[in-house]
C-alpha positions as CSV (number, residue, x, y, z in Angstrom):
1,M,163.6,138.4,105.3
2,K,166.9,136.7,105.0
3,A,168.1,133.4,105.2
4,K,170.8,132.8,107.7
5,K,174.0,131.6,106.7
6,E,173.8,128.8,108.8
7,N,171.5,126.8,107.0
8,V,173.8,127.1,104.0
9,F,177.1,125.8,105.9
10,I,174.7,123.1,107.2
11,C,173.5,121.7,103.7
12,Q,176.8,122.8,102.6
13,E,178.0,120.1,105.2
14,M,176.0,117.1,104.5
15,D,176.7,118.0,100.8
16,E,180.7,117.0,101.9
17,M,179.5,113.8,104.2
18,L,177.4,112.9,101.2
19,K,180.1,112.6,98.7
20,Q,182.7,111.2,101.0
21,R,180.1,108.7,101.9
22,V,179.4,107.8,98.2
23,D,183.5,107.9,97.3
24,Y,183.6,105.3,100.4
25,L,180.5,103.2,99.0
26,V,182.6,102.8,95.7
27,K,186.0,102.4,96.6
28,I,184.0,99.4,98.7
29,S,182.6,98.0,95.8
30,L,185.7,98.6,93.5
31,I,187.7,96.3,95.8
32,N,185.1,93.4,96.0
33,Q,184.6,93.6,92.4
34,R,188.4,93.3,92.4
35,K,188.5,90.3,94.8
36,R,185.4,88.2,92.9
37,W,188.0,89.3,89.6
38,I,191.1,87.5,91.4
39,S,189.3,84.6,92.6
40,D,187.5,84.0,88.9
41,Y,190.8,84.5,87.2
42,I,192.3,81.5,90.0
43,E,189.5,79.5,89.7
44,K,189.9,79.6,85.9
45,N,192.9,78.9,86.1
46,F,193.5,76.7,89.2
47,T,194.9,74.2,86.9
48,K,198.1,76.5,85.4
49,F,199.1,77.3,88.7
50,M,198.7,73.5,90.7
51,G,198.8,71.6,87.1
52,E,201.4,68.9,86.4
53,D,202.6,71.0,83.2
54,R,204.9,73.2,84.8
55,L,207.6,72.4,86.3
56,L,209.2,73.8,89.4
57,T,212.6,75.0,89.8
58,S,215.6,73.8,92.1
59,D,214.3,76.8,94.7
60,E,210.9,76.0,94.7
61,V,211.8,72.2,95.4
62,V,214.1,74.0,98.1
63,E,211.4,76.3,99.4
64,M,208.9,73.0,99.1
65,L,210.8,70.6,101.2
66,Q,212.5,72.8,103.4
67,I,215.9,71.6,102.6
68,S,219.2,73.4,101.7
69,H,220.2,73.3,98.2
70,Q,223.4,71.1,99.4
71,T,220.6,68.8,100.5
72,L,218.8,68.9,97.2
73,G,222.3,68.5,95.0
74,R,223.2,65.1,97.7
75,R,219.4,63.7,96.5
76,I,220.0,64.1,92.7
77,K,223.0,61.8,93.2
78,Q,221.6,59.5,95.4
79,G,218.9,59.0,93.1
80,K,215.9,59.9,95.6
81,L,215.2,63.1,93.2
82,L,215.7,63.4,89.7
83,P,215.5,66.4,87.3
84,V,213.9,66.6,83.8
85,N,216.9,68.1,82.5
86,P,219.9,66.4,84.2
87,E,222.4,67.9,81.5
88,A,221.8,71.6,83.4
89,K,224.9,72.5,86.3
90,R,222.5,74.5,87.7
91,N,218.7,75.8,87.2
92,Y,217.4,72.0,87.1
93,R,213.8,71.7,86.2
94,F,211.3,69.0,88.5
95,K,208.3,67.6,87.7
96,R,205.7,68.3,90.6
97,S,204.7,64.8,90.4
98,D,208.0,63.7,91.6
99,V,208.5,66.0,94.6
100,Y,205.1,64.7,96.0
101,K,206.4,61.4,95.5
102,L,209.3,61.8,97.8
103,I,207.4,63.8,100.0
104,E,205.4,60.9,100.6
105,K,208.5,58.3,100.1
106,E,209.7,59.8,103.1
107,E,209.5,62.8,105.3
108,V,212.7,64.2,103.8
109,P,214.9,64.5,107.3
110,N,217.9,66.9,106.3
111,D,220.8,64.9,105.5
């Protein structure tokens, strides 16, 4: 008795479908694992990202306060915001707490 070729193709098709499904589930598992790794890393290093020890650049302050660089320069000249490195001509660094105090003090109107 001869075996039908259709049965062989059905099995191969099922095998391919199962392989595709396993590949899909493996990819989903890897994505979820990476998400867990990233969230664990952020959780462990949250103070590094948000801590007081990290100084903000002038670009970050401008973005945070939503003001222009010229307005930031005026805030520095007025003494409302003091850089950690006042001797620098361009690349100022600011304490995060100072920026938060300025935000709380005045709602940072644009000059």
